N, C-alpha and C positions, 0 to 999 in steps of 0.2 A: 414492462419487459419481466417475463421468470428467469431467475437464477435457479439452477440445479446445483446444491451441497450434499456433502456428507458433514453428519454431527458425529464426533468421537468426546467420548468422556473419559477422564484421567484421575485418577488420583495418587497423591504425594503427602504421605503420613494424613494428617487431620483436613488438608486440605483437595476439595473435588474441584478440576478444573473441566473446561467446556471447548472445545477445539472445533470451528470450523475451517473444512475447505472445499474447494469446487469440486463438484461431482466428476468432472471432466480435466485433463490435465490443460493448464494454460501453455498451449506449447509457442505460442507468438509473443515470447515476452524473455527477458533476458534480464539479470541482474548482478553488475559488478561493483566491486569497490574500488573507485579512483579515486584514493585517498587525496584530500578528506572529504571530497565528494563521493557518493555513492549514484549509479547512472543505470537506471532504468529504460531500455531500448522496447519498444513493444508495436504491435501493428493494430489496427484498429478494432478487430474482434475482441483481442485480449484488452485493450483499454475499456470495450464496454463491460468485461466481464470483472475486471479489478475493481473499475468506479462502481458496480453491483456491491461489491466484498467491502469496498472503502465504505461507503453509506451504512451498511451493515455494523463495522467496528463503531461508529459513531453513535448509533441506538442500542448498541450490546455492550452493555457495563461490566459483565462477566463473561465475556467468551475472549478468546483467541482467535484472530483471522489467520490462518496459515495459507501461504501459495507457494505450493513447492516448485521454485522456477531452478533451480541449480541444477545443472546437466544440460539446460536446453540448448538446442543450434538455433541460432537466427532463421528464420526463416526465409531468409535474405543474404547469406552470408557475404556477398559482393559488397553489399550496400551496410554491413552492421560496424561499429567499430569496435568489435568484440569477436571472439569466435566460439566461445560458448559461454553457459551462465556457473556465476561464481556462486551465487548467496540464494535461499529462501528469502519469503519477506512474511515476516508476522506484523499484523496490526494489532494492539491494544491501546482499551479505554485504560487512561492512567488509575482509574478509581479499583481495578485489579490487581495493581499492585505487584504483579506477577515480576518476579527476579529472571533475567534471563537465562542467568546460569544454572537453572532449573529445566531448561528446557530439552537437553538431552536424554537426562532421566524423565521426564514426561512425556515423550515422544515411545519411550519402550513402554510407557503405562496405559497408552491410548485404547480405547475397545469401541469397535462401530457401532453406530445406532442407523435407525434407519435412514436412506435417503429422505430430504426436505428438498422443498420447492418453494422461494423465498420472494415475493413477488417485490420491485422495486421499480421506481420512477424516475427516467433522467429529469424529468421538470420538477423534482424535488431537490436536485441537487443546486447551491446558490449559486445565481449568476454572478457574473464578474462584478455589477454594482453591490451587490448583499456580500460577496466575497469582501471589496475596500468597508463595508460598513464594519464587517464583523473584524476586521484587521481593526478599526479604529476603537470599537469596544474593547476590543484586548487590550489596545494601548493605554486604554483609560483604565483597567481594571491591573490586575498583577502580570506584568510579561510573560512570565515566566506558566503562570496558571494554564495561560492557553495557549502553550507551547509545546511541538513535540520534542522528545528526548529520545536519542538514538542510541540503542545499544548493538554492538557486533560481537554475538556467540553462537560457537555451534556451527559456521558456514551458515549463520541466520542473519539477518538485520531485522531487528525489534525497533518498530515507532511507535511507540508508546506516549498519548497524549488525550487531550481532552477532546467531549464531544463537539466544542467550537472548532478545536485544532484540527481534527478529521474532518467537519464538514465543510470548512473552507477551503482545505485543500483537496478535495473529493473533485471541485472545479478543473483544477488542472489535469486530472487523469481522464475526466471526461473531453475537454479540449483536446487531447491526443484520439479520441476515436470519432471527434465532429471534424476536425479539423480538414480543411483539403490539403492536395499535395500544392507544396511550393515547386513551380517551374524553376526558379532562382537556385534551388540546391537539389539536384538529378539523384544524388543519393539518398540521404535520410532528409526528413522533413522537419517542420517547424518542432524548433524544442521549447521546452517550457521548464521552469524550476521552481521549487520550493525554497526561497531563497531565505536566509537569516536576516536579510534587509527589511523583508515583508513581516518579520515578527512571528514568523514559523515554526522556530528552532529555538531552544534553550541554551544551548552552546554556541557561541560562533565560531562560524565554520563549519558546522555540519548542515547536511542537505540534502536534496535527492534530484537530479538533473533527469528530466524526462525526453527522450527521442521518439519522433514518431517513424515506422517503416512507413511504405505504401502500404 
């Protein structure tokens, strides 16, 4: 599959940053703060796009993946649990060591480069069996090393993690695109979570709850 993105460059002092956004707005998703959990509601098209960006974040150690979702209106308002998107989402490899409190300043210094097309294959997303194996490997190593850290700043949820943490949770997002509607739930359909019990998050109580629209 091909994913069209726009690449931005920005400098803060001596530090140069690369920011990638989808070329077209991802209108089929909203992200809200349902303290202590965050809730991402999305349709199948948005789930495919976000999965591609999720996988890009896993292999791009020096890139901030930015999904502007704030202000989105749910495509199916009667089925959604929220009325408007409250937050944007940024995915980042922890090696970049980007401080979220610098985000608002960085946004004002971004300059646009030429559009890019990135190829990604859903078959490269770990299977559920591979996710379980990655979870086991993470538990044998340092728990915190392969876990996400969540930060909230400037109306943006930052998810900062290792390549392992990002890759193994990409399956949850892809599942939102592939999952068939559940007839027992006529409103919203299958939901999935990146739960602290699975070792995805470094801080107890943090997590993100995914809900699939029709």
